[in-house]
N, C-alpha and C positions, 0 to 999 in steps of 0.2 A: 532495295529493288525499285528502280525508277518507274517501272510499270505500275507500281502500287500507289497510284495517285489518289487524292481524296477530293474529287471535284465537288465543289459546293459544300464540303463537309467542314472545312476549317475557316472560321471567320477571319477576315483580313486583319492582320496585325496581331492576332491572338497567339499564333504559333511562336513568335519570337518575343512576345510580351511587350511589344512597343505601343500597344493601344489599349491599356487596361481600363481607361475611363470611358471609352465609347461603348455604346450598346452593341452587343454581338449581332452578327448578321442573322437574318431570319432562319429559323429551323428548316430542315430539309423539306422542300415542297412536295406535297403529295402528287403522285402522277395523275394524269387526266382521268377523271372518273373514280379516283381512289379517295376514299373518305379518311380524313385524319382520325387516328384512333382515339383522340381526345377532342373530337369535334365539338361536343357539348360545352366543354370548358373553353375552347377557343371562341365559340359564339358568345358565351357569357362574358368573357373578358372584353370582347369587342363592344357588346351592348353597354357594359359598365363604363367603358372608356368614352363612349358617346354621351352618356348621361353626365359623366364627370366634366366634360367640356361644356355642356349646355347649362348645367345647374351648379357646378362648382363642387360637387361631392358625388360619391358613388351611390349614395342613398342607402347603403347597408348599415345595419345597427352596430355591427362590430367588424373587425378586420378579418375575421375567420373565413367568411365565404370567399373573399377575394384571394386570400393566400391559398386556400384549398384549390381554387381554380387554376392557379399557376404552378401548383406543386408537381404536375406531371413533367415539368422540365427537369426535375431531379431524377427521373426514371433512368436517364442515361447512366448515372453513377451506380445505380443498382445493377444495371445490366453489365457494365464493363468494369466495375470495381475490382472484381476478383482477378480478371485478366491483368489489370494494371498492377495489382499487388504481386502477381507471379512474375511479371517482367522486371519490375523494379526491386523486388525483394523487400518492399515496405508495405505498411498497412494502409489500405485505402479506407479512410474513416468516413464512410457515407453518412453515418449517424451524426457526426459533427456538422456536416454540411446541412443536413435536415434541421438540426437544432439551431444553426445559424439562421436559416431561412425563417424559422418560426419564432424568432426573438420578439416580434411585435404581434403575436397572434391574438393576444387578449385585450386589444384596445377596444373599449366600449364607447363608440361614437355617440350612440343614442343617449347614454347617461350624461356625457359631456355636453351635448347639445341641449339637453334639458336644463343643465346648469346655466348655459348661455341665456336661455329664455327667461329663467328665473331672475338672473342678474339684470337683464333688460327691463323686466317688469318692475323690479324694485326701483330701478333708476327712474322709470316713468312715473311710478307712484310718488316717489319723493319729489319729483319735479312739480307734480300737481299740488302736493301738500305745501311746498314752499311758496308757490304762487298764491294759494288760498290764504296762507298765513300772512304774506306781505300785504295782500289786498285788505284783509280783515283788520290789520293793525295800523294801516296808514291813516284812517280818520282819527285815531287816538292821538297820534303824534302831531296831527294838524291842529288839534284843540288844546294840547297839553304843552306848556312852555315852562322854561326855567332850568336851573341846574340839574335837578333830578330828572327832568324830562330829557335833557340832552344826554345825560349818562344812560338813561334807559334806551334812548334811541341808538346810542353808540353800541350798547350791548345787543340790542335787537339786530342791528346791521351785522355785527360780528357773528351772531347766531345764524343769520341767513347765509352769510358767506361760508361758514363752516358746513352748514347743511348742504349748500351747493357743492362743496368739496366732496362730501360723502356721496352725493348723487353722481358726481363725475367719476368717482372711484368705481362705483358699480358699473357705470356705463363703459368705462375704459377696460375694466376687467372682463366684461362680456365681450367686448371687441377683440381683445387679445386672445381670449379662450376660443372664440369662434375661428380666428385665423389659425390657431394652433391645431384645432381639430381638423379643419379642412386641409391644412398642410400635411398632417399625418395621414389622412385619408388618401391624398394624392400620392404620397411617398410609398405607401404600402401597395397601391395599385401599380405604380411603376416598377416596384420590385417584383411583383407577381408576373407582370408582362415580361420583364427582363429575364427572369428565370425560365418562363415558359418558352421564350424564343430560343433557349439553348437546347430544346428537346431535339433529339435525333435517335434513331435506332440503328445507325450505321456509322462506321468510320470509313469514309470513302464509300466503297460498295460492300464492305464487310460488316456482317452482323456480329453480335456478341458471340454467338456460337462459332462463327468463322474465325474470329480472333483467338478464341480458346483453342480451336483446332490448330491454328497456325503456331501457337506456342508449343503445343504437344508435338507437332510435326518437326519443328526446328530442333527440339531436344532429341528426338529419335534420330534425326539426321546426324547429330553429333556423336552417336554411338560408334564404337570401333567397327562394327559390321552392320551398317544401317539397312542394307538391302532387304534382308529377311523381315525386318520390322515394319516395312512400309508397303502398303498395297498399291496396286496400279491406279485404282480409283482415287486414292489420296494424292498421288502424283498429278493426276489430271486436275484434281480440285485446286491444288496450289497453283498449277499452271493457269487455271481459269482466273485466279485472283490477279495474275499478272497480265491477263489478256493475251496469252500465247498458247500455242499448241505444242505438246511434247509427245514423244513416243516412249512410254515407260520401259519398253524392252531395251532401247538404246541407253536409257539412263542406267539400267542395271549392268551394262557392260563395263561401266567405270564407276566404282564406288565413290570416287572423288566428286562425281557429279552431285551425289546426295549431300555431301559435305558443303559444297558451294551453295547449293540450293537452300540448305538449312541456314547458312550464314546470311544469305540475302533476306530470308524470311525474318530472322532475328534482327537484322539491321532495320528493316521496315518497322518492326515493333518498337525499337528504341528511338528511331528518328522521326517517326510519324505518329504512331499510336500513342506513345507516352506523352509527347508534347500536346497532342490533341486533347487527351484526357485532362492534363494539367491546365491547359488553357481554359477549358470549361469550368473546372473547379475554381480557378482564379477569378473567372467572370462572375460566378455565384458570390464569391467572397466580396468582390468589388461592388456588386449591386447591393448586397446587404449592408456593406459599410456606408455606401451613399445614403441608404435609408436611415441608418443610425445617425448620421450627421444631420440630415434634414430634420428628423423628428427631435433629436437632441436640441437643436437650435430653437425649435418651436417651444419645447418645454422650458428651455432656459429663459426665453422671453416672458413666458407665463410666470415663472418663478421670480424674475426681476419685478414684474408688476405686483405680485403678491407682497414682495418685500417693501414696496412703497406704500402699502395700505396703512393708514394711521389707525391704530387700535383704540385711541382715545381722542377723537377729533374735537370734543367739547371740553377737554381738560383745561381748567384754569379760567374758563370764560366768565364765571360769576364770583371770582374770589377777590375782585378789586374793592377798594374802599368806597363806601357810599358817598354820593355827592352831597355838598352842603345845601341847606335850604335855599330856595330862590329868593333873591332880593331885587326889587325893581325900583328905580329912582322915583322920587315924589312926583316929578313933572311928567313922568311917563304914563301913558294910559295903560290901565290894567285890563287885559282881556278877561271876559267872563268865561270860566271853564267849569265843566261839570266833572263829577268823579269819572275816573278812567273807564269804569264799567258801564257808564250811562252816557248817552248823547245829550246835548243841551236841550232843555225843555222850555215851555212857556213861562215857567216860574222864574227862570233866569234868562230874560231876553238878551240877545246879543247886542250890547251897547258898550260904549266906552265911558267909564266913571273914573274921575280923578280922585283918589283917596290919599289922605295924608299917611305916610308910612311911619311906623314906629322908629324912633331914633336908636333904640337899644335892640340888641340881638334878641329875638323872641325866644322865650323859654321852650324847652323841649316838651312837646305835647304828648300826652299818653296815646298809645295806639288804640284805635277803636276796633273792637272785634265784633263781628256780626255772627248770626246763628250758625253759619257753617264753619266757624273758627278761622276764617281767612282774614288777615289784616287788610284794612282799607285805608289807603293814604288820605290824609286830610288835605283839603284845598283851602285856598285863601278865603273861600266863602264861609268856612267854619271858624276862622280866627277872630279874636276880639277886634272890633273896629274894622272888620272886613266888609265884604259885600252884604253878608246876612244882616249885620247891624245897620248898614247904610240903607237897606231896603226895608228894615225893621218894621 
């Protein structure tokens, strides 16, 4: 029935399936002075959208409030699902669409953002500790020289480098997680808005009750003797769908008129109503699939970042062979050094003393143990013929 048009009801491209990736056209506009039946949800989504653009997130602790607000877009399927099933002879699985829509309903943004802050705090704390450690150890290596000192300095530098790597891992993980959460937050919002935009309570000018009546009317018109089964008001109602005026009495003069009228009604159901319903169902599926893709990509980036985390960053750092004792040429000046744990004092003034070096390899000296059982390395000041005896 050509007169059964759907002005503003079918989004461009959705009827023929040529535009599945574009956002559907806005839902049917409320008439002047008419309040949208879900106005509070519409207002909420608008406010959340403004916050998302200004702050980068919806500000909600979970995905549930946003999805709940856009859920009214699924109302169309609850209203017209039964009529669709009667015309097509197939099951309109409204529950499956709702389950598809709620696939990301349990995202806990607040907990994930707490993890982001914890990782950032750990990275900041590590950065401060590394700086303190470097500054505290620098004077030691300025006063301590020789093979053992060089090896200790090398290991110290390696320790700092690996510590910085751990710090960077926490910082990078916090950054990737923050991006993933914000990406999921935005994707869920866009899904809610996309489904909400599909809301309508009419196909063209017909409500769900009108469509169900049209189905019943077309079936009765197909009966062998349809006249007695159809009331005059029903004829006028169908004529009103077409925007025409008919005389029921004249219709009854020819039973074939009912048959033609019923065929036209059924043709509208198959060529307009069914594609309209399917287009909206496909639009919901496309919006939800886009959300899956975006969120899946965000989680994949996070998973890849976690896979790069080194579980044993300091493994093997202190397993190298110890350095040989320091040997300094006879003609070389020997700097006065204090034990690593103490700075130079007045007892050992900083001066250069030329001391004859032993020609043989010094025997291994026993380890000196102090009260707290920690080994204290000996210095040349404690060796026979060293600085102690020279100052004797």
